[in-house]
N, C-alpha and C positions, 0 to 999 in steps of 0.2 A: 244660501246660494251666492254666499258672499267674497270675503278673501280668499278662502280656505280653499274655494273650488281649483284655484290655477295650481296651487302646492298639489292638491289631490290627482290632478292629472299628469303631473308631470311626476311625482314620484309614487304612486299607489300602483303596484303592479297589476292586483285584480283588475282595477277600472281601466287600465290600459289595454289588458286583455279582452272585456267586455268589447269596449271602444276602437278593439283592432289600431291601437295607436302604435306599437312597434315596440321595442326595448327602450327603458328609460335613457332619457338622455346621461351623457357625461356629465361630471361636477366638474370639468374643465373650462379654464376661462378662453379669452380669445388668443392669448400667448400660448395655450395650452399648459398654465400653471393651474395647480388645486384651486379652487375659490375656497376661501377662507373667510369667513364673517369677521370682522372688527368687532373689539369688545367694546363694553360702551364709554371708557377710559378713551380707546385709542380715538374713537370718534368725536368724542368730546374736546381733545387736543387739538385736531384736525380743522376741527369747526371753529375753535378758538384762534388757532393761528390765521385762516382764510378771514375771519372776524377782523382782527386786527390790523391784517395787510390792506381789508377794506377799507377800513376806518383813517386808515393811513393817506392811501390813494385819494379818498374824500375830502380828506382834508385840506391837501396841496390844492384840490380842485377849486374849494372851497375858497380858499387864501388867493388864487388868481383870480375870481369872479369879483371878489370886493375892491381889487386892486383897480379893476376896470371900469367897475361902477362910479369910484368917486372921483 
């Protein structure tokens, strides 16, 4: 009864009928666009860009701390 339970309650019409949950929720996001799962490459590239930006800002903070300590 682990991680698959949520998806079954959201998508399985038979289970939704048994528990009287109503119609299946729509597949639209907050702004009305369709939810599209990103590919693994796209997720990897987004994470790499975020990691690089985080590393740059941390490096800048490290330089400031070393200047203050000495």
